[in-house]
C-alpha positions in Angstrom: 0.0 0.0 0.0 2.8 2.5 0.8 4.4 1.9 -2.6 1.1 2.9 -4.2 0.9 6.1 -2.2 4.5 7.0 -3.1 3.7 6.6 -6.8 0.4 8.5 -6.5 2.2 11.4 -4.6 4.9 11.5 -7.3 2.3 11.7 -10.1 0.5 14.5 -8.3 3.7 16.4 -7.8 4.6 16.0 -11.5 1.2 17.1 -12.6 1.2 20.2 -10.4 4.8 21.1 -11.5 3.8 20.7 -15.2 0.7 22.9 -14.7 2.7 25.6 -12.9 5.8 25.6 -15.2 4.4 24.9 -18.7 3.3 28.5 -19.3 6.9 29.6 -18.9 8.2 27.1 -21.5 5.4 26.6 -24.0 3.7 29.7 -25.5 0.1 29.9 -26.6 1.0 30.4 -30.2 -0.8 31.9 -33.1 1.4 29.9 -35.4 2.6 26.4 -34.9 6.1 25.2 -35.7 8.0 27.8 -33.8 9.4 31.1 -35.2 10.9 29.4 -38.3 7.3 28.9 -39.5 7.1 32.7 -40.1 10.0 32.9 -42.5 9.0 34.9 -45.5 6.2 36.8 -43.7 6.2 40.4 -42.7 7.5 40.7 -39.2 4.6 41.5 -36.8 5.3 44.8 -35.1 4.2 46.0 -31.6 5.0 49.2 -29.8 6.8 48.4 -26.6 8.8 50.4 -24.1 12.5 49.8 -23.5 14.0 49.3 -20.0 14.3 53.1 -19.6 10.7 53.7 -20.5 11.2 55.0 -24.1 8.8 53.9 -26.9 10.3 51.3 -29.2 9.2 49.4 -32.3 10.7 47.2 -35.0 9.5 49.9 -37.4 12.3 52.1 -36.0 14.8 49.6 -37.5 13.5 49.4 -41.0 16.5 49.2 -43.4 18.6 47.3 -40.9 18.9 43.6 -40.2 17.5 42.9 -36.8 18.3 40.0 -34.6 15.6 40.0 -32.0 16.3 37.7 -29.0 13.4 36.8 -26.6 14.7 36.1 -23.1 14.1 36.2 -19.4 16.5 36.5 -16.5 15.5 33.2 -14.9 16.5 31.3 -18.1 20.0 29.8 -17.9 20.4 29.3 -21.7 19.4 33.0 -22.1 22.2 34.0 -19.7 24.7 31.8 -21.5 24.1 33.3 -24.9 23.9 37.0 -23.9 27.6 37.6 -24.0 27.8 36.2 -27.6 24.9 38.5 -28.6 26.8 41.5 -27.3 29.9 40.3 -29.2 27.8 40.0 -32.3 26.4 43.5 -31.8 29.9 44.9 -31.5 31.1 43.0 -34.6 28.3 44.0 -36.9 27.4 47.5 -35.6 28.8 49.1 -38.8 27.1 46.6 -41.1 23.5 47.7 -40.6 22.8 45.0 -38.0 20.9 45.7 -34.8 20.6 43.3 -31.9 17.6 43.8 -29.7 16.8 41.9 -26.5 13.1 41.5 -25.8 12.5 40.6 -22.2 9.5 38.4 -21.8 7.3 39.2 -18.8 9.7 40.8 -16.3 10.0 44.3 -14.9 12.2 47.0 -16.6 14.3 47.1 -13.4 14.9 43.4 -13.3 15.7 43.3 -17.0 18.2 46.2 -16.8 19.9 44.7 -13.7 20.3 41.4 -15.5 21.7 43.1 -18.6 24.0 45.3 -16.5 25.3 42.2 -14.7 26.5 40.8 -18.1 27.6 44.2 -19.5 25.0 44.1 -22.2 24.7 47.4 -24.1 22.3 46.5 -27.0 18.7 47.7 -26.5 16.5 45.9 -24.0 12.8 46.0 -24.7 10.2 45.0 -22.2 7.3 42.8 -23.4 5.4 42.5 -20.1 2.4 40.8 -21.8 4.7 38.5 -23.9 3.0 39.4 -27.2 6.2 38.8 -29.2 6.6 35.4 -27.6 3.1 34.4 -28.6 3.1 36.0 -32.0 6.5 34.6 -33.0 5.4 31.2 -31.8 8.2 30.9 -29.2 8.3 27.3 -28.0 10.4 28.3 -25.1 13.2 30.7 -24.2 15.5 31.9 -25.6 13.9 32.4 -29.0 15.7 34.3 -31.8 14.0 35.9 -34.8 16.0 37.6 -37.5 14.2 40.3 -39.6 15.7 41.4 -42.9 16.1 45.1 -44.1 12.6 45.0 -45.6 10.9 43.9 -42.4 10.5 40.3 -43.4 11.3 37.3 -41.1 14.4 35.8 -42.5 15.2 33.1 -39.8 13.8 31.8 -36.6 15.4 29.7 -33.9 14.0 28.1 -30.7 16.6 27.5 -28.0 20.1 29.0 -27.5 22.5 29.7 -30.4 26.2 29.3 -30.4 28.5 32.1 -31.5 29.2 30.2 -34.8 25.4 29.9 -35.5 24.8 33.6 -34.8 27.8 34.8 -36.8 27.2 32.6 -39.9 23.5 33.5 -40.1 24.1 37.2 -39.8 27.2 37.1 -42.1 25.1 35.4 -44.8 22.3 38.0 -44.5 24.7 40.9 -44.6 26.3 39.5 -47.8 22.9 38.9 -49.5 20.9 41.9 -48.3 
């Protein structure tokens, strides 16, 4: 009888943990298949605020290649890839490439403290309602969407990227666009 109760308790704990944590890892999406499913479509644009309160939008970056990285401070893979995103921002600043970090669901103060702790200097946008995550079909965090100079989704990635993946993707877009 006690073995049965242990298994029952374990099943209840797993079910409760899934119910509590699933919204943080699985988005309610408008598109299935993750952000790669939006390739070739015009990038959806929302007006947000940055971590300092200024109004920001993808429309402000028309004519530039934009790597938009959706992240949160509680996400270990997000923390791991942030320094490479800053390195990419530094390497391609003169090539018409913009790196934008879109914090999903946290306060501006928390997002800025996290970015400061990693010496991140690219723009940090605050998406408190996680509209970008839902619209770009983020299956988890981090999620990266690359928008070309015309405002069209060129690539989409779920999960963390390595420096080599970031650099080769951006380099190929700079050469072709």
